[in-house]
ZAMARGU-4260 file (C-alpha; in steps of 0.2 Angstrom, whole numbers, plus 5000, padded with zeros to 4 digits):
<rodrens>
0) 5331/4811/5188 | 5328/4798/5201 | 5317/4802/5217 | 5328/4806/5232 | 5326/4798/5249
5) 5324/4812/5261 | 5320/4803/5277 | 5319/4785/5284 | 5309/4780/5300 | 5303/4764/5308
10) 5287/4765/5318 | 5281/4751/5329 | 5263/4748/5325 | 5259/4734/5338 | 5266/4721/5350
15) 5259/4704/5352 | 5264/4687/5358 | 5268/4674/5345 | 5254/4661/5342 | 5265/4646/5344
20) 5283/4651/5350 | 5288/4658/5366 | 5291/4674/5358 | 5287/4693/5357 | 5282/4699/5340
25) 5286/4717/5335 | 5275/4723/5321 | 5282/4739/5313 | 5280/4750/5298 | 5295/4757/5288
30) 5292/4774/5282 | 5303/4781/5268 | 5300/4799/5263 | 5305/4803/5245 | 5306/4819/5235
35) 5301/4817/5217 | 5310/4828/5203 | 5295/4839/5203 | 5297/4843/5221 | 5282/4833/5227
40) 5285/4823/5243 | 5279/4805/5245 | 5279/4794/5260 | 5281/4775/5256 | 5276/4763/5270
45) 5282/4745/5271 | 5275/4734/5285 | 5286/4721/5293 | 5288/4711/5309 | 5302/4705/5320
50) 5302/4692/5333 | 5312/4690/5349 | 5312/4673/5356 | 5312/4671/5375 | 5318/4653/5377
55) 5324/4655/5395 | 5307/4663/5401 | 5300/4654/5417 | 5284/4657/5426 | 5293/4664/5440
60) 5303/4678/5431 | 5298/4696/5435 | 5288/4702/5420 | 5295/4720/5421 | 5313/4714/5423
65) 5311/4703/5407 | 5303/4718/5398 | 5317/4730/5403 | 5330/4718/5396 | 5320/4716/5380
70) 5319/4734/5378 | 5338/4736/5380 | 5341/4722/5367 | 5331/4730/5353 | 5333/4748/5345
75) 5314/4747/5339 | 5308/4747/5357 | 5306/4762/5369 | 5305/4762/5388 | 5288/4769/5387
80) 5282/4752/5381 | 5288/4742/5396 | 5270/4740/5403 | 5263/4733/5386 | 5278/4721/5385
85) 5276/4716/5403 | 5258/4711/5399 | 5264/4700/5385 | 5277/4692/5396 | 5263/4688/5409
90) 5253/4680/5394 | 5267/4670/5389 | 5270/4664/5407 | 5252/4659/5408 | 5254/4649/5392
95) 5269/4640/5400 | 5259/4636/5415 | 5244/4629/5405 | 5256/4618/5394 | 5265/4610/5409
100) 5252/4603/5421 | 5267/4598/5433 | 5273/4615/5432 | 5256/4622/5437 | 5256/4610/5452
105) 5273/4616/5457 | 5268/4634/5455 | 5252/4632/5465 | 5262/4623/5479 | 5275/4637/5480
110) 5261/4650/5481 | 5253/4641/5495 | 5270/4638/5504 | 5273/4657/5502 | 5257/4662/5510
115) 5259/4650/5525 | 5278/4651/5527 | 5282/4661/5543 | 5294/4672/5534 | 5281/4678/5522
120) 5269/4680/5536 | 5280/4694/5543 | 5277/4704/5527 | 5259/4699/5524 | 5255/4717/5520
125) 5268/4717/5506 | 5263/4721/5488 | 5267/4703/5483 | 5256/4696/5497 | 5242/4708/5492
130) 5242/4703/5474 | 5242/4685/5478 | 5228/4687/5490 | 5218/4697/5478 | 5220/4684/5464
135) 5215/4670/5475 | 5199/4679/5481 | 5196/4683/5462 | 5193/4701/5466 | 5192/4711/5449
140) 5193/4729/5448 | 5179/4737/5438 | 5177/4755/5431 | 5160/4755/5439 | 5167/4754/5456
145) 5180/4768/5453 | 5171/4779/5465 | 5172/4767/5479 | 5191/4764/5476 | 5194/4783/5477
150) 5184/4784/5493 | 5196/4771/5501 | 5210/4784/5498 | 5201/4795/5511 | 5201/4782/5525
155) 5212/4784/5540 | 5217/4766/5539 | 5232/4764/5528 | 5228/4746/5523 | 5211/4753/5516
160) 5222/4765/5506 | 5233/4751/5500 | 5218/4741/5494 | 5210/4756/5485 | 5226/4760/5476
165) 5229/4742/5471 | 5212/4741/5463 | 5215/4757/5454 | 5232/4750/5448 | 5223/4735/5440
170) 5212/4747/5430 | 5227/4758/5425 | 5237/4743/5419 | 5224/4741/5405 | 5228/4756/5393
175) 5210/4756/5387 | 5205/4762/5404 | 5217/4777/5405 | 5206/4789/5396 | 5191/4785/5407
180) 5201/4786/5423 | 5209/4803/5418 | 5191/4811/5416 | 5188/4808/5435 | 5193/4825/5442
185) 5196/4818/5460 | 5208/4804/5455 | 5224/4812/5451 | 5222/4825/5465 | 5218/4811/5478
190) 5233/4800/5472 | 5245/4815/5474 | 5238/4820/5491 | 5239/4802/5497 | 5257/4800/5491
195) 5261/4816/5500 | 5252/4811/5516 | 5256/4793/5518 | 5271/4789/5508 | 5282/4787/5524
200) 5269/4776/5532 | 5269/4762/5519 | 5280/4756/5505 | 5266/4746/5498 | 5255/4762/5496
205) 5269/4771/5488 | 5273/4757/5476 | 5255/4756/5470 | 5253/4775/5467 | 5270/4776/5458
210) 5265/4762/5446 | 5248/4770/5443 | 5258/4786/5438 | 5270/4775/5427 | 5255/4768/5418
215) 5249/4786/5413 | 5267/4792/5409 | 5269/4779/5396 | 5257/4790/5385 | 5263/4807/5381
220) 5245/4814/5379 | 5244/4812/5398 | 5260/4821/5402 | 5252/4838/5403 | 5241/4832/5417
225) 5255/4824/5426 | 5265/4841/5425 | 5250/4851/5431 | 5249/4840/5447 | 5268/4842/5449
230) 5270/4823/5451 | 5288/4824/5444 | 5293/4835/5459 | 5284/4824/5471 | 5293/4809/5464
235) 5310/4818/5467 | 5305/4820/5485 | 5300/4802/5486 | 5317/4796/5479 | 5327/4808/5490
240) 5318/4801/5505 | 5320/4783/5500 | 5339/4786/5497 | 5340/4792/5515 | 5330/4778/5521
245) 5341/4766/5512 | 5356/4772/5523 | 5345/4769/5538 | 5342/4751/5532 | 5360/4748/5530
250) 5363/4754/5548 | 5350/4742/5553 | 5359/4727/5545 | 5375/4732/5553 | 5367/4734/5570
255) 5359/4717/5570 | 5376/4709/5568 | 5380/4711/5586 | 5364/4701/5592 | 5363/4683/5594
260) 5363/4672/5578 | 5344/4668/5578 | 5339/4686/5581 | 5352/4693/5569 | 5346/4681/5555
265) 5327/4686/5558 | 5330/4705/5559 | 5342/4704/5543 | 5328/4695/5533 | 5315/4709/5538
270) 5327/4723/5533 | 5332/4714/5517 | 5313/4712/5512 | 5311/4731/5516 | 5325/4735/5504
275) 5317/4723/5490 | 5301/4733/5492 | 5310/4749/5491 | 5319/4744/5475 | 5302/4740/5467
280) 5297/4758/5471 | 5313/4766/5465 | 5312/4755/5449 | 5294/4762/5445 | 5299/4780/5450
285) 5314/4780/5438 | 5305/4774/5423 | 5291/4786/5427 | 5304/4800/5426 | 5312/4793/5411
290) 5296/4794/5402 | 5293/4812/5407 | 5311/4816/5401 | 5306/4813/5383 | 5302/4832/5384
295) 5320/4840/5384 | 5313/4855/5394 | 5307/4844/5408 | 5324/4834/5407 | 5333/4851/5410
300) 5322/4854/5425 | 5327/4837/5432 | 5345/4841/5429 | 5343/4857/5440 | 5335/4846/5454
305) 5351/4834/5454 | 5345/4820/5443 | 5363/4816/5438 | 5370/4814/5455 | 5354/4804/5461
310) 5356/4791/5446 | 5375/4789/5451 | 5370/4785/5469 | 5357/4772/5463 | 5369/4762/5453
315) 5378/4758/5470 | 5372/4744/5481 | 5356/4742/5473 | 5347/4728/5464 | 5351/4724/5445
320) 5333/4731/5440 | 5337/4748/5449 | 5354/4749/5442 | 5348/4745/5424 | 5335/4759/5425
325) 5348/4771/5432 | 5361/4767/5419 | 5347/4769/5406 | 5344/4786/5412 | 5362/4791/5413
330) 5364/4785/5395 | 5351/4797/5390 | 5358/4811/5400 | 5376/4808/5394 | 5371/4816/5377
335) 5374/4833/5384 | 5391/4840/5389 | 5386/4848/5405 | 5378/4831/5411 | 5394/4822/5406
340) 5405/4835/5416 | 5394/4831/5432 | 5395/4812/5429 | 5414/4814/5428 | 5415/4823/5444
345) 5404/4810/5452 | 5416/4796/5446 | 5404/4787/5435 | 5417/4777/5425 | 5425/4769/5441
350) 5407/4766/5448 | 5399/4758/5433 | 5414/4748/5426 | 5409/4734/5437 | 5393/4731/5426
355) 5404/4724/5412 | 5406/4709/5423 | 5388/4706/5426 | 5379/4690/5420 | 5364/4701/5414
360) 5366/4705/5396 | 5355/4720/5397 | 5366/4728/5411 | 5382/4725/5400 | 5374/4732/5385
365) 5367/4748/5393 | 5384/4751/5401 | 5393/4749/5384 | 5381/4762/5377 | 5384/4774/5391
370) 5403/4772/5390 | 5402/4775/5371 | 5394/4792/5375 | 5407/4796/5388 | 5421/4791/5378
375) 5420/4807/5368 | 5428/4816/5384 | 5447/4814/5384 | 5448/4813/5403 | 5435/4799/5404
380) 5442/4790/5390 | 5459/4789/5399 | 5450/4784/5415 | 5442/4769/5405 | 5459/4764/5400
385) 5465/4765/5418 | 5451/4755/5424 | 5454/4741/5411 | 5437/4742/5404 | 5434/4726/5394
390) 5427/4726/5376 | 5412/4714/5378 | 5398/4709/5367 | 5383/4702/5377 | 5373/4688/5370
395) 5360/4695/5359 | 5342/4688/5359 | 5339/4675/5346 | 5328/4681/5332 | 5318/4670/5320
</rodrens>
């Protein structure tokens, strides 16, 4: 009697940049559990690797956006890996700059122009400007200085808080530092307190803190600490506030239309820049919640807080990055009947069908997967036909 295969599983072992190609290498282990005739179980492991070529990558692409698209294109990858993949993207972008000296000169020139351009001066306190200034001053975060960074969070000056959270974020982006950071009893409490107290004063501050929480949420062993500090509930409040603030931003854009041409253009730019920063905050918050939702009991609590309706709202009039995160969440939620009923009531089919026309393959792919789950409902299946939903296949990433 031959051994019987009981279970097959593919586990990602590590991620790394390719030594020569502009590509991400996924190292994995294929685990096959077999049962022998005598009843004994055996796990057979076979290592393997797969590469995703990023031929269209440029030094100016947003690493997190590229990382999200890669995750959507591969069944081996999980949203919790977005930080690690983003770090590899940054490495590959740096390699591009090193290989092309002319490109480096253009990149430096663009950075200088950005710092001195009048429009950028208007948002000199934006997170992008912070990061560029920090890099140019060669300020490196160190674990030895953690106490001083936390002290900055107690300052009355919001910009000091922004600087402190930025330095902590640089530490949190390195997964090796997370265990040390979590051992500081003040850190989590102070970050939560700062977000509660000052979130409405500064988008930059909220963005920094939310990305710190995102770093921790990428590892399930830190989820209990996150739950104990009620960061999930706080994130819902932040999202709810930002949705209301977005309505105010839209009214600002409408109101400036009556002003003279020069004033209208200037004010519209300011408001659009605020919306861009807001999208960055929402993007981080959504992936943070998505990581927590790995626990079904937490996902059910999110449903009671209105996560479905919130996600449907976020696919309208937002950036492609926010729409991608919201659709990814909706795809996960659509497994359960009660969530599908809520999506149907919110008009999800009509509101998301537009993404089939997107030039972003990741958006098309996640929409297709969402519609596949929704298609088991007869009413929504008929609605898909009524909306003339096309059957498309996005261009897949080239594999070597």
